[in-house]
Every structure is written in C-alpha cells, then in structure tokens.
N, C-alpha and C positions, 0 to 999 in steps of 0.2 A: 371688598365690595365688587358686585358684579357690574358689567357694562350693559345698558339698555339702550337700544335703538329705536327710536320712534320715527316712522316714515310719515311725515306730514304730507298726506295725499291731496295735493291741489287738484281738482277736477280738470280733465282734459289736459294734462301736462306729463303725459307719459307714465301715469302711476300704475296703470294695469300690468305694464311690462316690468316695472320695478318690483311690484307685489311679487311676481313669480320668482325674481331674482332673490328677493328676501327670503322666500320660502326655501330655495335651493340652498342657500348659505346658512340659514339657521335652523332648518329641520324642525324638530319638536319644539324648539324654543321660540318658534314663529307663531304669532297670532294674528290672523287676517280678519280684522273687524269691518264688515261690509254694512255701512249703513245705508238704509233706503232713503234717508233724508240728509242730504248733503249739508243742509243750513242749521244743523244742531251740533253745536261743538262743546267739547269738554272744557271745564275751567281748569285753571292751574291746580287747584285743590283736588279735582277729579283725577287728574292724570297723576298727582302725587300719591293718591290712595290706591290707584291701579298698580302703580309701581311697588307700592309697599305690600299689597295684599296678594299679588301673583309673583312670587320669586322665581317661577319657571319660565317667565316670559323674558326672552333675551331681545325680541324685537316685535314690534307691533306696527301694522299699517292701518290707517284710518282717515276718512274724511273728517272725522269730529275733531281732529287734532289741529291745533294752531302753533305758532312758534312761542307762545306763551307757556313755557314748560319749566318744570322743577330741575334745572340743570344741576343745582347744588342739592340733590336729595340725600337724606341721612343714609339710605340703604342701597344707593346704586349711583353709577355715574351715567348720567343721562345724556344722550346724544340724539341729534335730530338730523335727517337727511330729507332733503326736499327739493324738488325741481319745479321751476316756473317756466313760463312760456311767452313768446311775443304775445301781447294782448289781442291783437287782431287775429293772428292765427288760431289762438285759442278759442276766441268766439266763433270763428268759422267752423272749427272742428267740433264744437259743442252743438252747432246748428245741424251738421251732417249726422252726428251720433243720435241725437234725438229724432231727427227726421227718419232715420232708418232702423230705429231700435223699437220694435213693435211692443215689448214688454212694458214700456213707458208711455203714458198718455201725455203727449206734449203737443204745444201749438205748432211746433216746427213741421209736424206731419202734414198740416194743411194750409201752410203758408209758404211763400217765396222767401228767399233769404232777406230781401229788403223789408217784407212785412214782418218777418221774425225780429230784424234788427230795430224797427220802429217799435214794436210791441214791447220789447225788453228794455231798450236803451232809451227811448224817448218817453213812452207811456210807464215804464217802470212796472211792467207786469210781473217780473220775477223779483225774488229776493236778491238784494244788493250784493250779498256775499258770492253769489253764482257768477257774476260778472267782473267782480273786483278781486284781484289776487292780494293786494294790500289789505283789504278788509277781511279776507279770509285768513291771512297769515297773522294778524294782530288781533284775532278773535273778535272782530266786530266792533273795535274802538272807533275807526273813522276811515274815510277813504283816502285820507293824505298822510296820516300818522304813521312814520316809519320807526318811532321810538322803540317799540317792542322789538321789531324786526332787528334794528341795529343792536340793541342790547343783548339779543339772542346770539347774533353773530359774533359779538365780542367776547363771549364766554369761551370761544374756540371749540365749542361742542356742536357746532352747526355746519352742515354740508349744505350750502344753498347754491344751486347751479342751474344753468339754463339748459332745457331739455334739447334744444337745437344743437347742442355740443355734448350729446349724451355719450357718444364713443369716448371723447376726451376725458370726460368726467368719470366713467366707469374705470377706465385704464388707469386714471390718477388714484381713485379711491383703493383699487387692488394694490397699487404701490404703497400708499399711505397706511393701509390696514391689511397686510397679507394674511394675517391669521384669521380675522373676522370676515373678509370678503376674499375668498380665494378664488372665486370664479363668477365674474359678472358678464360674461359673453352671453348673448341673448338673441332671441327671435322676438320681433316686435308682436305685441298682443293689443286686441281691442282697437284696431285701426279703423277709423271712420271711412265708411264708403261715400265717396263724393260723386253725386250723380247730376250735378250741374255746375256751371262755371260761375265764380265770383268775379264781377268786373272790378276794375281799378276804382271806378266811381262809387261802388258799394264798399269797397274797402276803406276808402277815404272817409265815407260817411259814417262807418263804424269807429274809426280810429279817433275821431273828435270827441267820442263819448268815453274813450278808454285811455286818454292822455295820462291821467293821474296814476295809471298802473306802471308806467315805463320806469320810474325810480327803482322799483323792487326787481325789475327785469335787469336794469343796468348794475344794480348791486350784485346780482347772481353772476353776470359777466364778469365783473371785477373780482369776485370770490374765486371763481375758477382760475382766472388768470394768475392770481396770487398763489393759489394752490400748486399750480403747474409750474411756477417758478421756484417754489420751495422744494418741490418733490423730485425733479429731475436734475441730473448732472449737467446736462447740455442739451442742445437742440437735437443733436442727433439721437441722444438716449430717449428723448421724448418722442421723436418720430419713429424710431425702431419699436419702441413699446406699443404705440398706438397701432402700427402696422401689424404687429403680432397679435394684438387685441382683435383687430378687425378680421385677421385670418381666422381666429378661433370662432368668431361670430359666424363667418362664412361656412364653417364645417358643422355648426350646430344645426340640428333638424328639429329640435324641440327644447323648450326652456327647461323641462324636468329632466333631460339626459345629457350626458357629457359629449362634447364633440368627438368626431371620429375623423380619421384620415380620408382624403379625397380618394374616392373609388373603392374604399372599404364597405363591405356589406354591413347592413344593420346587424347588431347583436340579436341573438335568438329571443332574448326577453323583450327587446324593442319590437321585434317583428310580432311577437304574440300581443304586445300592448296595442299596436296599430291595427291588429286584425280583429274586427268586431266579433266574428265567429270564435276565434280563439280566446278572446276575452270572455265571450259567453260560456265557452267550455270551461275556462279557468274558474269562473264564478261558480258553475255547477259543481266542480270538483271541490271547490272551497266549502260549498254549502253542505255536500255530502260528508266531508271531513269533520266539520263542525256538529253534524247531527250524529256521527259516529262518536265523537267525543262527549257529546251531551248524554248519549245512551249509556257509555261506559261509566260517566260520572254518576248517573242515576243509579245504575246497577251497583256500583261500588258503595253508594251511600245507603 
C-alpha cells in the first residue's frame, strides 16, 4: 500500500509556501489542485475515489479538502498535513491579500479594514467557510463542532500545526519522516502586502466575531508540542536541529532550488533560470530541437 499525503490548504495559513515544499519533495507524484472557488469542498467519498483512481498521486494540495478524509482507505495509507493560524491574524492577512490582488474582484479593494470587517463578520457578506477554520476543516458541519477534527487527529495520520511555528513544525516533520520530507527549508511565498496599520481597537472588534475558531488553533499548538516531545531526545537536540534548519532556510534563494553555502556563486543552471534573456534563448533552442525532432520523425515515417 502506498502512502498518500493530502495537504488540506486552509486559505491564508501559509499554504502557498507549503505547496512549493510539497512540489519539491514529491516531484512527479505531486498534484497541485488550485480551485478558484475556496468554498466548494470534496466529500469523504470524493476523496476516496480520487485516491483509488489516481495511483500516481503521492501528494495533493487543495482548498477543497477538509479533515473528513478516508484515512483507512483500501488502496493507500492516507495522511493529512494542515496548518491553521491565529484567527485575527488570518483575517487581517486575508484583507490585505484581496486588497492588493488585482486578479480577484473583492470588496476589500474599495473598503477600509473596519468596513471590510463589518461587511464580512457582521453583515455576513461572505461564505462562512472563508472566516471559520473549524467550519472549513469539518467540511461545513458547524462553527463549533470539533468532532471530525478530533477524530481525524486521533487516527495518528494528521499533522495539524500552527503556522506561527512553521520552522519548528518543518524541522520536526523532517525528523519524523526523513524519507518522505527530506528538505522542507523554504522561502516564504504569497506574502500579503500591508499598506495600512490595523489598530488595536479594530483587532478587538474582529476577535469578538472569531472567538469560536480558537479551539482548533489551540489544538494545533498542543499537537505540535506533543510531536516535539516525542521526536527529540532532549532540549539541546531540539534547539540544535531547529538552528540547523533555519540556517538552511537562510541559504535558500528559491523554493525550487537547493541551498548553497554563504558566498558561493549561483550554479550555472540557476543563473540561466534567473536570466530572462537566457531563459528565452533556452526556450528558443528547445523549440528548434523539437522542430528538428518532428521533422526527423515525419521523414522516417
């Protein structure tokens, strides 16, 4: 039986960075399913069928996944990896993301933060799944129901961690699954541009409407604490591993390339990849080579 990892991508909780790490670690076995509608989720049976029908998939990322997953599948050992975020910080990040993301038409682009918060949290302008991580993770069952989430964690197949402790989590995951996740060093991706200051008053206003989301955030903290305690031999072992991981992150210049030593020049292939002119030249040569191959094949036939 193969192992299948499902990245349950909670919006605005570090998922874009994690997608790139999954791509690097799983290669051709990774499927990045990018839904344009975050509010449409797969059912338990949908995911079971995906796992059965696509044996090449070793890892899949999607907004359409919840934690209601077929962990006891007949054809695979299904695991889930999911990060959640402090509810207030997540809401603020979402505001700035939509405010500065021109490809999406969102009210955030023409509203102050307080107006946006009033529209979404008070007037309920948006789908509830967008602002509730519990509702998202239990597949739309309820805003308070942690049953599906607790049952998923109890299978031992779920890594549910807080994004604020991403370094600790990644270093720990590398230690727990060294073959599957050999390198989770990263460069942050899809970071929201903050073009205004959010006051303490506005934060308090938002928090009162997001209080029900804190149980899942607290559970994620507890899950990471437990994993750290079980994984490391000692406090020194843990700190040494974390420092080494952060050093690798500091050396990484791109999520898709390996780290390099300080002061070491970029490899030639990386220089070409980062040079638009060189990339254009490479594409031209590749096109010419393909045309030559097509001509040879045609003449041979």
